[in-house]
C-alpha positions as CSV (number, residue, x, y, z in Angstrom):
1,M,149.1,81.2,96.2
2,T,146.7,79.8,98.5
3,F,143.4,81.9,100.7
4,T,140.6,80.9,102.1
5,T,137.6,82.9,103.1
6,P,133.8,81.4,104.3
7,A,131.7,80.9,101.5
8,N,129.2,83.3,103.3
9,Q,131.7,86.0,104.6
10,A,131.6,89.6,102.5
11,I,134.9,91.2,102.1
12,T,135.9,94.3,100.7
13,I,138.3,95.2,97.9
14,D,140.7,96.2,100.5
15,D,140.1,92.3,102.2
16,L,140.4,91.0,98.9
17,A,143.7,92.5,97.9
18,R,145.7,91.8,101.1
19,R,144.7,88.4,101.0
20,A,145.0,87.8,97.1
21,G,148.6,89.6,97.8
22,L,148.1,91.8,95.1
23,P,147.4,95.7,94.8
24,V,143.8,97.1,94.9
25,R,144.4,98.1,91.5
26,T,145.6,95.1,89.8
27,I,141.7,93.5,91.4
28,R,140.5,97.0,89.6
29,E,142.1,95.6,86.2
30,Y,140.8,92.1,86.5
31,H,137.3,93.7,86.5
32,T,138.2,95.3,83.6
33,M,139.6,92.7,81.5
34,R,136.8,90.7,82.9
35,V,138.6,88.1,84.7
36,L,137.0,88.8,87.9
37,P,133.3,89.1,88.1
38,P,131.8,92.5,89.6
39,P,131.3,92.4,93.1
40,R,127.8,92.7,94.7
41,R,127.1,96.2,95.3
42,K,125.8,97.8,98.9
43,G,124.9,101.2,98.3
44,R,128.5,102.5,97.4
45,I,130.7,99.7,98.7
46,G,131.7,96.9,96.3
47,L,131.5,93.1,98.4
48,Y,132.9,90.3,97.7
49,D,133.3,86.4,98.6
50,A,134.5,83.4,98.4
51,G,133.7,83.0,94.6
52,H,136.2,85.9,94.0
53,V,138.8,84.4,96.1
54,Q,138.6,81.2,94.3
55,R,139.0,83.1,91.1
56,L,141.6,85.0,92.3
57,E,143.2,81.0,92.7
58,L,142.3,80.2,89.6
59,V,144.0,83.0,87.8
60,A,147.4,82.6,89.8
61,R,147.7,79.6,88.7
62,L,147.0,80.1,85.5
63,Q,149.3,82.7,85.6
64,H,152.4,80.5,86.8
65,R,151.3,78.1,84.2
66,G,152.4,80.3,81.4
67,Y,148.7,81.9,80.2
68,S,148.7,85.7,79.3
69,L,145.8,87.1,80.7
70,A,144.1,87.0,77.4
71,G,144.2,83.6,77.3
72,I,142.7,83.2,81.1
73,R,139.9,85.5,79.7
74,D,139.1,83.4,77.2
75,L,139.3,79.8,79.0
76,L,137.3,81.7,81.9
77,D,134.4,82.8,79.5
78,A,134.6,79.2,78.3
79,W,134.2,77.8,81.8
80,D,131.8,80.3,82.9
81,S,129.6,79.2,79.7
82,G,129.4,75.7,80.7
83,T,132.8,73.9,79.5
84,E,134.9,71.8,81.8
85,L,138.0,74.2,82.4
86,T,139.5,70.2,82.1
87,A,139.0,69.9,78.5
88,L,140.1,73.5,77.5
89,L,143.4,73.4,79.6
90,G,144.3,69.5,78.7
91,V,145.4,67.4,80.8
92,D,145.4,69.9,84.0
93,R,148.1,68.1,85.8
94,E,151.0,68.1,83.2
95,P,153.4,71.1,84.4
96,V,152.7,73.1,81.8
97,A,149.8,73.6,79.3
98,L,152.0,75.0,76.2
99,D,153.3,72.0,75.4
100,E,150.0,69.5,74.6
101,T,149.5,65.6,75.3
102,P,149.4,64.3,72.1
103,L,145.7,63.0,71.6
104,R,144.8,59.4,70.4
105,L,141.6,59.0,68.0
106,T,140.2,56.5,65.8
107,R,139.4,57.1,62.4
108,D,135.8,57.7,62.9
109,E,136.6,60.1,65.9
110,L,139.4,62.0,64.0
111,F,136.7,62.1,61.1
112,S,134.1,63.7,63.8
113,R,136.5,66.1,65.2
114,L,137.4,67.6,61.9
115,P,134.3,68.4,59.5
116,G,135.1,67.7,55.8
117,L,137.9,65.2,56.3
118,D,138.2,63.1,53.4
119,A,141.1,60.7,51.6
120,A,142.6,64.3,49.8
121,T,142.6,66.6,53.3
122,L,143.7,63.5,55.6
123,R,147.0,63.3,53.3
124,K,147.5,66.6,53.7
125,A,146.9,66.6,57.0
126,K,150.1,63.8,57.7
127,D,152.0,66.1,55.5
128,T,151.9,68.9,57.7
129,A,152.1,66.9,60.7
130,L,149.2,67.6,62.0
131,V,148.2,63.6,62.4
132,R,150.3,60.3,61.8
133,P,148.7,57.0,61.3
134,D,149.3,54.9,65.0
135,G,148.3,51.4,64.1
136,P,145.6,50.2,61.4
137,S,142.7,51.9,62.8
138,H,144.0,54.8,65.2
139,F,145.8,58.3,64.5
140,V,147.7,60.5,67.1
141,V,147.2,64.2,66.4
142,R,150.3,66.1,68.2
143,S,147.7,69.2,68.7
144,A,144.1,69.1,69.6
145,A,144.3,72.7,69.3
146,L,145.4,73.2,66.0
147,I,142.9,70.5,65.5
148,D,139.9,72.5,66.8
149,L,141.1,75.7,65.0
150,A,140.9,74.3,61.8
151,A,137.6,72.8,62.8
152,D,136.4,76.5,63.8
153,G,137.4,77.5,60.0
154,V,134.9,75.1,58.7
155,R,132.3,76.0,61.3
156,L,133.0,79.3,59.9
157,G,132.1,78.1,56.5
158,L,135.8,77.7,55.1
159,C,137.0,75.2,53.6
160,L,139.1,72.5,55.6
161,G,142.1,72.4,53.0
162,E,142.6,76.0,53.3
163,M,142.6,75.8,57.2
164,L,145.2,73.2,56.9
165,D,147.4,75.1,54.9
166,I,147.6,77.5,57.1
167,I,148.4,74.9,59.6
168,G,151.0,74.2,56.8
169,V,152.4,77.6,56.7
170,L,153.0,77.3,60.7
171,T,154.5,73.6,61.2
172,A,156.9,74.6,58.0
173,G,158.0,78.1,59.8
174,L,158.7,76.4,62.8
175,D,160.9,73.2,61.4
176,A,163.6,75.9,59.9
177,T,163.2,77.5,63.6
178,A,164.3,74.8,65.6
179,T,166.5,73.1,63.4
180,A,168.8,76.5,63.7
181,V,167.7,77.3,67.3
182,A,169.2,73.6,68.2
183,R,171.9,74.2,66.1
184,A,172.9,76.9,68.2
185,F,171.9,75.5,71.8
186,V,174.5,72.3,70.5
187,E,177.0,74.9,69.4
188,R,177.3,77.2,71.7
189,V,175.9,75.9,75.1
190,W,175.9,72.2,75.6
191,Q,179.5,71.7,73.7
192,P,181.2,74.1,75.4
193,V,179.5,73.6,79.0
194,T,180.2,69.2,78.9
195,S,183.8,70.0,78.9
196,S,183.2,72.3,81.8
197,D,182.9,71.6,85.6
198,S,179.1,72.7,85.6
199,A,178.8,69.6,83.1
200,A,176.1,68.3,85.9
201,E,173.4,70.7,85.4
202,L,173.0,70.4,81.9
203,P,170.1,68.1,82.5
204,G,168.6,70.4,84.5
205,F,169.4,73.5,82.8
206,L,167.8,71.2,79.5
207,A,164.6,71.0,81.3
208,R,163.9,74.3,82.3
209,G,165.2,76.0,79.4
210,R,162.7,74.2,77.4
211,V,159.7,75.2,79.7
212,L,160.8,78.4,79.3
213,L,161.6,78.8,75.6
214,L,158.0,77.5,75.2
215,Q,156.2,80.3,77.6
216,G,158.5,82.5,76.0
217,V,157.9,81.1,71.8
218,A,154.2,81.5,72.8
219,S,154.1,84.9,73.8
220,V,156.6,86.3,70.8
221,L,154.9,84.2,68.0
222,A,151.5,85.9,69.6
223,D,152.7,89.5,69.0
224,R,154.9,88.7,65.8
225,I,151.0,87.7,64.5
226,T,149.1,90.5,65.6
227,A,151.7,93.0,64.4
228,A,151.5,91.4,60.8
229,L,147.9,91.2,60.9
230,L,147.9,94.9,61.6
231,D,150.3,95.1,58.0
232,Q,148.2,93.3,56.3
233,A,144.7,95.3,57.6
234,G,146.4,98.8,55.9
235,D,146.1,97.0,52.6
236,I,143.0,95.4,52.4
237,T,139.0,95.6,52.2
238,G,137.4,95.0,56.2
239,G,141.2,96.4,57.3
240,A,139.7,98.3,59.7
241,E,136.9,95.8,61.0
242,L,140.0,93.6,61.4
243,R,142.5,96.0,63.2
244,A,139.3,96.3,65.8
245,A,138.8,93.0,66.2
246,I,142.8,92.7,67.2
247,G,142.1,95.6,69.9
248,R,139.2,93.3,71.2
249,I,141.5,90.0,71.0
250,S,144.4,92.2,73.4
251,T,145.4,92.2,76.5
252,G,146.2,96.2,77.0
253,A,148.2,95.9,79.8
254,V,151.6,95.0,81.0
255,R,152.7,93.9,84.6
256,D,155.4,95.1,86.7
257,S,157.6,93.2,89.4
258,S,154.8,93.7,92.4
259,G,152.1,92.5,90.4
260,S,150.5,95.6,89.6
261,L,148.9,96.0,85.7
262,Q,148.9,99.2,83.7
263,R,146.7,100.0,81.2
264,R,148.4,100.8,77.8
265,S,147.4,100.7,73.8
266,P,147.7,96.9,72.7
267,H,149.2,98.7,69.5
268,D,152.1,99.3,71.8
269,D,153.8,96.0,71.5
270,C,151.9,95.3,68.0
271,Q,153.1,97.8,65.6
272,P,152.3,97.0,62.3
273,R,155.7,96.2,59.9
274,A,157.5,99.1,58.2
275,G,156.3,101.7,60.4
276,R,153.1,101.8,58.3
277,A,151.1,104.2,60.2
278,L,147.5,103.3,61.4
279,E,144.3,105.2,60.5
């Protein structure tokens, strides 16, 4: 999606929607979800400018790369507060930001990125495959996002070891899932197609399939974690506050094939397990 508007030209929401190729109601939903700044008001008319056009272009590119609207909102909030967008996205020229470029750090840089890191927690970080040694004085971090998550937990007052335990639960579960998916792929896709007339198309299928799988896993895992948190919220002190926090970070919308957004409860897709009713 590429469309241009002179910097000093004011346009209406109908003009903006036409240039963006979006329904007007989608523009309004973007306002509600805080991915598009409000227009300048002239009486009862909202006027948009080149900045709104550029923001819609950016939203479209991020959606194409697999970001949810909630993720885009968080990225743009951080960007508006002064954080470089390329820093948030990692290597912005990669085809899909979901697969991060590994980060190589010196020992001092790693200890600076992870407050509270010591010999014991470094061993735990290695055991979870969060970091691995790379030569005598460097480490490779597979996911800078997980490093940042652990650091955020420490800044919140939590123990680094506890944050690394959470990451360990994730990586252990992913190991089992990866093994099962790989076995099913080899048995049901690779071996049957290798002996067929479509064998030459397998590398392309694998390349595209890897991207689609990463996007799908991120979406499904986000919903499953949300549902599990809602399930936990029914039995803990502060459960109502946890449910409210989940509601604030959920998009509460679905998009149809025309690009139109429809509001819905974020709990519609993330019901707690075992049919537990919410208060």
